[in-house]
PAKOLBA-775419 format. One line per field, with one value per residue (C-alpha): x, y, z; residue number from 1; residue in three letters. Coordinates in pm, whole numbers, padded with zeros to 5 digits, always signed. Each point is the difference from the previous one (the first is absolute). Layout:
N
X: X, ...
Y: Y, ...
Z: Z, ...
resi: NUM, ...
resn: ALA, ...
***
This chain:
408
X: +11295, +00371, +00008, -00103, +00323, +00266, -00138, +00067, +00343, +00090, -00096, +00187, +00313, +00021, -00047, +00324, +00041, -00322, -00135, -00282, -00167, -00126, -00274, -00327, -00373, -00201, -00401, -00228, -00222, -00161, -00149, -00335, +00033, +00154, -00301, -00294, +00211, -00015, -00395, -00030, +00166, -00206, -00299, +00070, +00099, -00046, -00042, +00037, -00368, -00001, -00129, -00370, +00118, +00359, +00024, +00385, +00081, +00220, +00089, -00114, -00417, -00105, -00312, +00314, +00192, -00311, -00076, +00380, +00050, -00324, +00075, +00345, -00111, -00293, +00100, +00341, +00170, +00394, +00034, -00114, +00316, +00239, -00090, +00055, +00356, +00078, -00057, +00338, +00383, +00100, +00305, +00145, +00311, +00239, +00224, +00198, -00219, -00331, -00250, -00083, -00308, +00016, -00219, +00267, -00186, +00228, -00019, +00027, +00200, +00341, +00060, -00225, +00096, +00055, -00261, -00009, -00323, -00077, -00285, -00168, -00109, -00156, +00008, +00173, +00131, -00369, -00058, +00151, -00191, -00234, +00313, +00236, -00114, -00072, +00405, +00137, -00226, -00099, -00073, -00304, -00088, -00057, +00412, +00269, +00222, +00290, -00128, +00060, +00135, +00090, -00202, +00119, -00239, +00065, -00174, +00201, +00155, -00257, -00304, -00215, +00198, +00314, -00112, +00094, +00345, +00163, +00284, +00065, +00149, -00278, -00006, -00006, +00331, +00109, -00351, +00209, +00318, -00228, -00166, +00308, +00111, -00309, +00016, +00351, -00083, -00251, +00269, -00090, +00278, -00193, -00309, -00281, -00190, -00388, -00115, -00225, -00101, +00247, +00089, +00175, +00211, +00142, +00057, +00178, +00255, +00040, +00068, +00259, +00180, +00025, -00041, +00209, -00282, -00306, -00100, -00223, -00305, -00338, -00220, -00343, +00070, +00286, +00175, -00006, +00310, -00141, -00052, -00315, -00052, +00139, -00308, -00238, +00103, +00015, +00358, +00176, +00347, +00168, +00036, -00405, -00236, -00365, -00101, +00195, -00210, -00256, -00374, +00020, +00316, -00101, -00366, +00232, +00188, -00309, -00179, +00328, +00017, -00349, +00015, +00302, -00059, -00293, +00227, +00313, -00137, -00022, +00347, +00116, -00131, +00186, +00274, +00005, -00155, -00083, -00036, -00316, -00172, +00085, -00144, -00326, +00049, +00080, -00258, -00292, -00064, -00257, +00288, +00216, -00212, -00055, +00386, +00043, -00272, -00045, -00218, -00177, -00328, +00063, +00340, -00163, -00283, +00206, +00258, -00298, -00153, +00329, +00146, -00306, -00110, +00217, +00345, -00008, -00080, +00242, +00271, -00099, -00086, +00380, +00149, -00236, +00066, +00392, -00017, +00186, -00157, +00290, +00284, -00150, +00024, +00340, +00163, -00145, +00174, +00328, -00007, -00072, +00264, +00299, -00173, +00374, +00091, -00352, -00004, +00259, +00240, +00061, -00230, -00105, +00154, -00086, -00334, -00301, -00377, -00320, -00312, -00266, -00330, -00251, -00147, +00356, +00078, +00344, +00029, +00325, +00061, +00251, +00260, +00013, +00030, +00279, +00200, +00065, -00055, +00107, -00400, -00005, -00364, -00303, -00377, -00261, -00289, -00375, -00104, +00115, +00115, +00286, -00056, -00002, +00099, -00311, -00259, +00190, +00204, -00033, +00122, +00302, +00083, -00026, +00226, +00269, +00053, +00021, +00291, +00163, +00010, +00169, +00282, +00057
Y: +18412, -00137, -00124, +00357, +00131, -00282, +00086, +00378, -00084, -00222, +00254, +00287, -00248, -00153, +00354, +00029, -00381, -00046, +00334, -00053, +00311, -00023, -00213, +00176, -00114, +00028, +00072, +00050, +00263, +00148, +00402, +00012, +00227, -00242, -00274, +00269, +00146, -00399, -00003, +00293, -00115, -00349, +00209, +00203, -00286, +00085, -00351, -00072, -00146, -00367, -00161, -00181, -00371, -00031, -00115, -00068, -00053, +00342, +00041, +00020, +00010, +00400, -00133, -00226, +00287, +00244, -00231, +00012, +00359, +00111, -00258, +00143, +00338, -00061, -00319, -00078, +00040, +00088, +00061, -00358, -00118, +00233, -00088, -00386, +00092, +00225, -00318, -00107, +00120, +00222, +00198, +00261, +00064, +00104, -00190, +00084, +00363, -00228, +00002, -00297, -00160, -00356, -00229, -00163, -00262, -00157, -00359, -00052, -00316, +00090, -00258, +00127, +00049, +00343, -00003, +00282, +00012, +00165, +00138, +00062, +00254, +00248, -00105, +00077, -00198, -00035, -00217, -00235, +00110, -00337, -00199, +00239, -00215, -00330, +00033, +00139, -00126, -00362, -00189, +00242, -00027, -00384, -00096, -00099, +00190, -00059, +00143, +00323, +00305, +00369, +00142, +00341, +00086, +00307, +00192, +00044, +00334, +00210, -00166, +00015, +00193, -00024, +00273, +00135, -00052, +00306, -00151, -00250, -00351, -00114, -00352, -00320, -00061, +00348, -00052, -00383, +00211, +00210, -00285, -00170, +00301, +00055, -00407, +00081, +00314, -00192, -00252, -00273, -00123, -00310, -00013, -00162, +00169, -00042, +00165, +00039, +00168, +00325, -00110, -00342, +00223, +00196, -00352, -00196, +00308, +00017, -00367, +00021, +00325, -00114, -00391, +00006, +00200, -00261, -00298, -00047, +00145, -00096, +00126, -00024, +00154, -00093, +00313, -00103, -00002, -00044, +00299, +00145, -00193, -00300, +00000, +00076, -00261, -00281, -00077, -00251, -00065, -00244, -00281, +00019, -00107, +00086, -00336, -00102, +00238, -00127, +00144, +00206, +00155, +00076, +00165, +00226, +00115, +00067, +00157, +00161, +00145, +00104, +00228, +00153, +00093, +00179, +00213, +00055, +00321, +00150, -00167, +00154, +00333, -00008, -00107, +00293, +00349, -00112, +00356, +00035, -00274, +00225, +00298, -00187, -00194, +00305, +00224, -00233, -00259, -00233, +00015, -00119, -00299, -00078, +00012, -00289, -00222, -00247, +00045, -00330, -00030, -00381, +00133, +00345, -00201, -00266, +00257, +00180, -00344, -00134, +00308, +00228, +00380, +00117, -00170, +00117, +00348, -00002, -00064, +00208, +00286, -00012, +00048, +00317, +00153, -00072, +00139, -00245, -00133, +00157, -00125, -00359, -00039, +00117, -00337, -00142, +00272, -00016, -00426, +00054, +00293, -00242, -00353, -00157, +00158, -00097, -00376, -00295, -00129, -00270, -00291, +00094, -00290, +00095, -00225, +00127, -00128, +00090, +00024, -00045, +00133, -00086, +00352, +00145, +00097, -00168, -00308, -00111, -00382, -00131, -00132, +00329, +00178, -00246, +00175, +00272, -00070, -00272, -00100, -00199, +00049, +00006, -00014, +00015, +00221, -00106, +00358, +00391, +00197, +00258, +00209, -00287, +00141, +00203, -00298, -00293, +00110, -00309, -00221, +00228, +00041, -00394, -00025, +00222, -00154, -00366, +00128, +00155, -00312, -00163, +00202, +00179
Z: +12086, +00043, -00382, -00138, +00198, -00080, -00387, +00051, +00154, -00299, -00257, +00188, +00041, -00374, -00217, -00118, -00094, -00176, -00114, +00244, +00142, +00366, +00063, +00135, +00122, -00251, +00038, -00277, +00023, -00335, +00042, -00038, -00286, -00194, +00052, -00030, -00344, -00086, +00056, -00180, -00321, -00020, +00039, -00268, -00245, -00384, -00153, -00364, -00176, -00059, -00313, +00079, +00064, -00044, +00388, +00082, -00372, -00004, +00362, +00326, +00006, +00063, +00237, +00203, +00013, +00128, +00276, +00112, -00013, +00230, +00241, +00004, +00052, +00250, +00174, +00002, +00346, -00038, +00357, +00058, -00201, +00090, +00417, -00097, -00141, +00274, +00203, -00173, +00100, -00263, -00063, -00269, -00095, -00282, -00246, -00267, +00020, -00021, +00233, +00125, +00203, +00151, +00255, +00220, +00224, +00247, +00114, +00367, -00092, -00005, -00256, -00250, -00350, -00149, -00305, -00254, -00136, -00367, -00170, -00343, -00201, +00076, +00367, +00323, +00302, +00138, -00305, +00278, +00336, +00027, +00035, +00181, +00362, -00148, -00079, +00290, +00276, -00186, +00367, +00001, -00360, -00057, -00041, +00232, +00221, -00219, -00333, +00165, -00236, +00017, -00252, -00228, -00225, -00199, -00278, -00284, -00065, -00196, +00154, +00281, +00297, -00117, -00230, -00338, -00138, -00146, -00143, -00325, +00069, +00260, -00198, +00188, +00046, +00172, +00192, +00101, +00131, +00212, +00183, +00031, +00200, +00157, +00129, +00159, +00170, +00163, +00101, -00267, -00119, -00146, -00090, -00234, -00293, -00129, -00278, -00271, -00327, +00021, +00354, -00200, -00214, +00263, +00201, -00289, -00025, +00348, +00002, -00255, +00120, +00362, +00027, +00308, +00194, -00125, +00185, -00264, -00272, +00000, -00301, -00043, -00385, -00160, -00219, -00384, -00163, -00332, -00248, -00042, -00336, +00104, +00276, -00223, -00266, +00269, -00128, +00220, +00067, -00260, +00221, +00121, -00254, -00015, +00032, +00246, +00240, +00177, -00037, +00279, -00090, -00376, +00140, +00239, -00267, -00194, +00255, +00074, -00416, -00004, +00346, -00105, -00394, +00119, +00354, -00218, -00101, +00360, +00066, -00294, +00098, +00356, -00219, -00264, +00157, +00410, -00019, -00223, +00243, +00268, -00124, -00022, +00363, +00195, -00139, +00004, +00246, -00241, -00226, +00243, +00123, -00425, -00060, +00297, -00069, -00201, -00343, +00003, +00177, +00133, +00156, +00124, +00199, +00152, +00129, +00183, +00092, +00175, +00086, +00087, -00112, +00308, -00057, -00372, +00089, +00253, -00201, -00259, +00272, +00118, -00368, +00036, +00341, -00072, -00340, -00131, -00329, -00247, +00236, +00035, -00378, -00004, +00094, -00296, -00214, +00186, -00077, -00361, -00047, +00176, -00051, +00003, +00335, +00138, -00089, +00170, -00293, +00220, +00162, +00312, +00255, +00326, +00109, -00162, +00081, -00214, +00117, -00332, -00009, -00222, -00148, +00003, -00355, +00017, -00056, -00132, -00015, +00306, -00229, -00203, +00364, +00137, -00311, +00199, +00351, +00242, +00107, +00318, +00113, -00306, +00119, -00220, +00205, +00026, -00049, +00012, -00261, -00073, +00303, +00228, +00360, -00057, -00160, +00124, +00325, +00200, -00302, -00053, +00375, -00031, -00295, +00115, +00336, -00125, -00261, +00257, +00249, -00213, -00024, +00350
resi: 1, 2, 3, 4, 5, 6, 7, 8, 9, 10, 11, 12, 13, 14, 15, 16, 17, 18, 19, 20, 21, 22, 23, 24, 25, 26, 27, 28, 29, 30, 31, 32, 33, 34, 35, 36, 37, 38, 39, 40, 41, 42, 43, 44, 45, 46, 47, 48, 49, 50, 51, 52, 53, 54, 55, 56, 57, 58, 59, 60, 61, 62, 63, 64, 65, 66, 67, 68, 69, 70, 71, 72, 73, 74, 75, 76, 77, 78, 79, 80, 81, 82, 83, 84, 85, 86, 87, 88, 89, 90, 91, 92, 93, 94, 95, 96, 97, 98, 99, 100, 101, 102, 103, 104, 105, 106, 107, 108, 109, 110, 111, 112, 113, 114, 115, 116, 117, 118, 119, 120, 121, 122, 123, 124, 125, 126, 127, 128, 129, 130, 131, 132, 133, 134, 135, 136, 137, 138, 139, 140, 141, 142, 143, 144, 145, 146, 147, 148, 149, 150, 151, 152, 153, 154, 155, 156, 157, 158, 159, 160, 161, 162, 163, 164, 165, 166, 167, 168, 169, 170, 171, 172, 173, 174, 175, 176, 177, 178, 179, 180, 181, 182, 183, 184, 185, 186, 187, 188, 189, 190, 191, 192, 193, 194, 195, 196, 197, 198, 199, 200, 201, 202, 203, 204, 205, 206, 207, 208, 209, 210, 211, 212, 213, 214, 215, 216, 217, 218, 219, 220, 221, 222, 223, 224, 225, 226, 227, 228, 229, 230, 231, 232, 233, 234, 235, 236, 237, 238, 239, 240, 241, 242, 243, 244, 245, 246, 247, 248, 249, 250, 251, 252, 253, 254, 255, 256, 257, 258, 259, 260, 261, 262, 263, 264, 265, 266, 267, 268, 269, 270, 271, 272, 273, 274, 275, 276, 277, 278, 279, 280, 281, 282, 283, 284, 285, 286, 287, 288, 289, 290, 291, 292, 293, 294, 295, 296, 297, 298, 299, 300, 301, 302, 303, 304, 305, 306, 307, 308, 309, 310, 311, 312, 313, 314, 315, 316, 317, 318, 319, 320, 321, 322, 323, 324, 325, 326, 327, 328, 329, 330, 331, 332, 333, 334, 335, 336, 337, 338, 339, 340, 341, 342, 343, 344, 345, 346, 347, 348, 349, 350, 351, 352, 353, 354, 355, 356, 357, 358, 359, 360, 361, 362, 363, 364, 365, 366, 367, 368, 369, 370, 371, 372, 373, 374, 375, 376, 377, 378, 379, 380, 381, 382, 383, 384, 385, 386, 387, 388, 389, 390, 391, 392, 393, 394, 395, 396, 397, 398, 399, 400, 401, 402, 403, 404, 405, 406, 407, 408
resn: MET, ASP, GLY, GLU, LYS, ASN, GLN, ALA, ASP, ARG, GLY, ALA, GLY, GLN, ASP, ALA, ALA, ASP, GLY, VAL, GLY, PRO, ILE, ARG, ASN, PHE, GLU, ILE, ALA, VAL, PRO, GLU, GLU, VAL, LEU, GLU, ASP, LEU, ARG, ASP, ARG, LEU, ARG, ARG, TRP, ARG, HIS, PRO, ASN, GLN, VAL, GLU, GLY, VAL, GLY, TRP, SER, GLN, GLY, ILE, ASP, LEU, ASP, TYR, LEU, THR, SER, ILE, VAL, ARG, TYR, TRP, ALA, GLU, ASP, TYR, ASP, TRP, ARG, ARG, TYR, GLU, ALA, SER, LEU, ASN, ASP, PHE, ASP, GLN, PHE, GLN, THR, GLU, ILE, ASP, GLY, GLN, PRO, ILE, HIS, PHE, PHE, HIS, GLN, ARG, SER, ARG, ASP, PRO, ASN, ALA, ILE, PRO, LEU, LEU, LEU, LEU, HIS, GLY, TRP, PRO, MET, SER, GLY, ALA, GLU, TYR, ALA, LYS, ILE, LEU, ARG, PRO, LEU, SER, ASP, PRO, ALA, ALA, HIS, GLY, GLY, ALA, PRO, ALA, ASP, ALA, PHE, HIS, VAL, VAL, ALA, PRO, SER, LEU, PRO, GLY, MET, GLY, PHE, SER, GLU, THR, THR, SER, GLN, ARG, GLY, TRP, GLY, PRO, ARG, ARG, THR, ALA, ARG, ALA, PHE, VAL, ALA, LEU, MET, ARG, THR, LEU, GLY, TYR, SER, ARG, PHE, GLY, VAL, GLN, GLY, HIS, ASP, MET, GLY, SER, ALA, VAL, ALA, MET, ASN, LEU, VAL, ASP, ALA, PHE, PRO, GLU, ASN, VAL, ILE, GLY, LEU, HIS, LEU, ASN, TYR, VAL, PRO, ASP, MET, ARG, SER, LYS, SER, ALA, PHE, ILE, GLU, MET, ARG, LEU, PRO, ASP, ASP, ILE, SER, TRP, GLU, SER, LEU, THR, PRO, ALA, GLU, ARG, GLN, GLY, MET, MET, ASN, ASP, ALA, ARG, LEU, ARG, SER, GLY, LEU, MET, GLY, TRP, HIS, ASP, ALA, LYS, ASN, LEU, ALA, PRO, GLN, ASN, LEU, GLY, TYR, MET, MET, GLU, ASP, SER, PRO, VAL, ALA, LEU, PHE, VAL, VAL, VAL, SER, PRO, PRO, GLU, GLU, GLY, GLU, CYS, LEU, ARG, ARG, GLU, VAL, THR, LEU, GLY, ARG, ASP, THR, ILE, LEU, ASP, HIS, VAL, THR, THR, THR, TRP, VAL, THR, ARG, THR, GLY, ALA, SER, SER, CYS, ARG, ILE, TYR, TYR, GLU, LEU, ALA, GLU, ALA, MET, LEU, GLU, ASN, VAL, PRO, ARG, GLU, ARG, ILE, GLU, ILE, PRO, VAL, GLY, ILE, ALA, VAL, PHE, PRO, ARG, ASP, SER, ASN, LYS, THR, PRO, ARG, ARG, TRP, VAL, GLU, LYS, ARG, TYR, ASN, VAL, VAL, HIS, TRP, ARG, GLU, GLN, ARG, ARG, GLY, GLY, HIS, PHE, ALA, ALA, LEU, ASP, ALA, PRO, ALA, LEU, LEU, VAL, GLU, ASP, ILE, ARG, LEU, PHE, PHE, SER, GLY, ILE, ARG
***
């Protein structure tokens, strides 16, 4: 198609300027022997015992995990998911020595806003598959033609089909530089940015370092500027008292602290020893599933109900077949190792839009967020969780359209 040819031409012409290699068409084609090896490992799973009656109190319940593993080995269909992703325009290039995979859905509207979508851990650009076409072709998906975007959804270095990292230093700041180079190579000198989870950390670094390239920033997860201890202890800034918070803000912070205090062990493992997690994640698909799954019964079951078992396994299997378990964790290590280099020190002044989903873990009060971001749009959503592009895609699309319609 012409768009693919144009992208290849632009990539070849900008190599020296941006350090971006030639852009190649990409199609996912996992060898059958890789899938058979996965099924064989799942069938030979050696599981630990579980004390009678403990249920979920010590981690993921054995009966629940056994049912997942059995389904994964016998009934899950990777080829279904692979074919669905290959319906999109996909490409791969090399930036700063690192393979980078990305989806690029161009709109037919020449006035469409270029939009960079930045996913979370341990996903890939495919996390946004449900919203690529609604954003690039709004008229066919319940929107106004003027709401069109040229959508670029890369996989973060070390995740998915961006392959494993082999160099040190691939933290959020370096990743931000790479994605600005990618957007420039695609012909987009000015563009919007949307992010959540680790993608939000990349996004805030991008708009901090390259504000001249960014039209606006939309987040459905606001990167936390507090220290871990301040977060867990719920220490507020001096000019915001606990009493001044609304009941919803207080409850949100308490829920935050309760959830994060339980999850900090996993985050600390990624921060301190990603290689150790990698040994488990690369050798055992069951260990990989456990590492990336919430340990609480309610959250696990809610995620399965809202996303579906296949969707969960789609993304876990992507990490397995690309062998990116260890490398997906390294960005947390790089962030912790060079925190000052990977967190903006100045307030972000470009227009910022925030979508708050009720089951997300981040509930920082708006007044607090506004200390670090120029918030011009803030919307409380009626449903959805941390992975809004998966479990509330229509609401996320609506919020992105609404925010950017005000700054076009």
